C-alpha positions as CSV (number, residue, x, y, z in Angstrom):
1,M,0.0,0.0,0.0
2,K,2.8,2.4,0.8
3,I,4.4,1.7,-2.6
4,L,1.1,2.6,-4.3
5,F,0.8,5.8,-2.2
6,F,4.4,6.9,-3.0
7,S,3.9,6.2,-6.6
8,F,0.7,8.3,-6.8
9,L,2.4,11.1,-4.9
10,T,5.4,10.9,-7.2
11,L,3.1,11.2,-10.3
12,L,1.2,14.0,-8.8
13,L,4.5,16.1,-8.1
14,I,5.8,15.4,-11.6
15,S,2.5,16.5,-13.2
16,C,2.7,19.8,-11.4
17,V,6.2,20.8,-12.9
18,K,5.9,23.6,-15.5
19,P,7.4,22.4,-18.8
20,K,10.2,24.4,-20.3
21,P,9.6,25.9,-23.8
22,K,11.6,24.0,-26.4
23,N,12.8,27.3,-28.1
24,N,14.0,30.1,-25.9
25,D,13.3,32.6,-28.8
26,L,9.6,32.3,-27.9
27,E,10.0,34.4,-24.8
28,I,9.2,38.0,-25.4
29,D,10.3,40.8,-23.2
30,I,7.0,42.7,-22.6
31,E,8.8,45.5,-20.9
32,N,11.0,46.2,-24.0
33,P,9.0,46.2,-27.3
34,S,12.1,47.5,-29.2
35,A,13.6,44.1,-28.6
36,L,11.2,42.6,-31.3
37,N,12.9,41.7,-34.5
38,I,10.8,43.8,-37.0
39,P,12.1,44.0,-40.6
40,D,12.9,47.5,-42.0
41,G,10.1,49.0,-43.9
42,F,7.4,47.1,-42.0
43,D,4.5,49.6,-41.5
44,Y,1.8,47.5,-39.9
45,K,-0.6,48.5,-42.7
46,M,-3.4,46.0,-43.5
47,D,-4.5,47.7,-46.8
48,R,-3.1,49.7,-49.7
49,D,-4.5,52.2,-52.2
50,I,-4.8,51.1,-55.8
51,Q,-5.7,53.6,-58.6
52,F,-8.2,51.9,-61.0
53,N,-8.5,53.5,-64.5
54,L,-11.3,51.7,-66.2
55,Q,-12.9,52.5,-69.5
56,V,-16.2,50.9,-70.8
57,L,-16.9,50.8,-74.5
58,D,-20.0,49.3,-76.1
59,H,-19.8,46.8,-79.1
60,N,-19.6,49.8,-81.5
61,G,-16.6,51.4,-79.6
62,T,-18.9,54.2,-78.2
63,P,-18.0,55.2,-74.5
64,G,-20.4,53.6,-72.0
65,R,-21.9,56.5,-70.1
66,F,-22.8,56.0,-66.5
67,I,-22.2,52.2,-66.4
68,G,-22.1,50.5,-63.1
69,I,-18.7,49.1,-62.1
70,R,-18.2,46.7,-59.2
71,I,-14.9,45.5,-57.7
72,Y,-15.1,42.2,-55.7
73,E,-12.6,40.1,-53.8
74,P,-11.9,37.0,-55.8
75,S,-14.1,34.0,-55.0
76,N,-14.0,30.3,-55.9
77,H,-17.4,30.8,-57.5
78,E,-17.5,31.0,-61.3
79,L,-18.8,34.4,-62.1
80,S,-21.4,34.6,-64.9
81,N,-20.7,36.5,-68.0
82,N,-24.2,36.3,-69.5
83,D,-24.5,40.0,-70.7
84,T,-27.1,41.0,-68.1
85,E,-27.2,44.3,-66.3
86,I,-27.3,42.5,-63.0
87,P,-24.0,40.8,-62.1
88,D,-24.3,37.2,-61.1
89,I,-21.9,37.1,-58.2
90,A,-21.8,34.4,-55.5
91,D,-22.8,35.5,-52.0
92,S,-19.3,34.6,-50.8
93,A,-17.7,37.3,-53.1
94,A,-17.2,40.4,-51.0
95,L,-17.9,43.7,-52.6
96,I,-15.0,46.1,-52.2
97,F,-16.2,49.1,-54.4
98,S,-19.2,50.1,-56.4
99,G,-19.3,53.1,-58.7
100,Q,-20.1,54.2,-62.2
101,T,-18.3,55.6,-65.3
102,N,-18.5,59.3,-66.2
103,N,-20.1,60.7,-69.4
104,M,-17.0,59.7,-71.3
105,G,-17.0,56.1,-70.2
106,Y,-14.2,56.4,-67.7
107,L,-14.0,55.4,-64.0
108,E,-10.8,56.7,-62.4
109,E,-10.9,56.0,-58.7
110,T,-8.5,55.2,-55.9
111,V,-9.8,52.2,-54.0
112,R,-8.4,50.9,-50.6
113,I,-7.7,47.2,-51.1
114,P,-6.9,44.7,-48.3
115,M,-3.2,43.8,-48.4
116,H,-3.8,40.0,-48.6
117,L,-5.5,40.3,-52.0
118,E,-3.3,39.5,-55.1
119,S,-6.2,40.1,-57.5
120,V,-9.7,41.4,-57.8
121,Q,-12.8,40.7,-60.0
122,I,-14.3,43.6,-61.8
123,Q,-17.7,43.5,-63.5
124,A,-19.2,46.2,-65.6
125,S,-23.0,46.4,-66.1
126,Q,-22.8,46.8,-69.9
127,L,-24.7,44.6,-72.4
128,G,-23.1,43.2,-75.5
129,I,-19.4,43.1,-74.2
130,N,-17.1,41.0,-72.1
131,N,-18.1,42.6,-68.9
132,L,-16.1,40.4,-66.4
133,V,-12.4,40.4,-65.7
134,T,-10.0,39.2,-63.0
135,L,-7.0,41.6,-62.6
136,N,-3.8,41.0,-60.8
137,L,-2.8,43.7,-58.3
138,N,0.9,43.8,-59.1
139,N,1.0,47.6,-59.6
140,D,-0.3,50.7,-57.8
141,V,-2.2,51.8,-61.0
142,I,-4.5,49.3,-62.9
143,F,-5.9,50.1,-66.3
144,H,-8.5,48.0,-68.1
145,E,-10.7,48.6,-71.1
146,F,-14.0,46.8,-71.2
147,K,-15.1,46.4,-74.9
């Protein structure tokens, strides 16, 4: 009985010992935030501004006046390009921006885009043209012509 009691007591004491971290680099000095290893140029921003210069032309090459433009986060859903005025976007596609072209068929707008996005889907509400495109966000200025 004594052996069983001492075995139980030993297991109880061993289980109460705080385990040591495997990597000493995980310990952070809360009192000294400058001790963090932050790369140069890191600015904590979660978004960026992208200038979109978009033009809409109809099937005759005439500027599309006051045409609705929507910019979405890319989704896994296949977007419809069925030449309707109402875009067929999945519920999971998040709308980032909505606007319209001017009387010359241009939309020039700076849009704040989340930093994690590498591309966006843009749909123009114009009949008779290819009104859907996925554009990569590899520049600060994006130009596209819908025609």
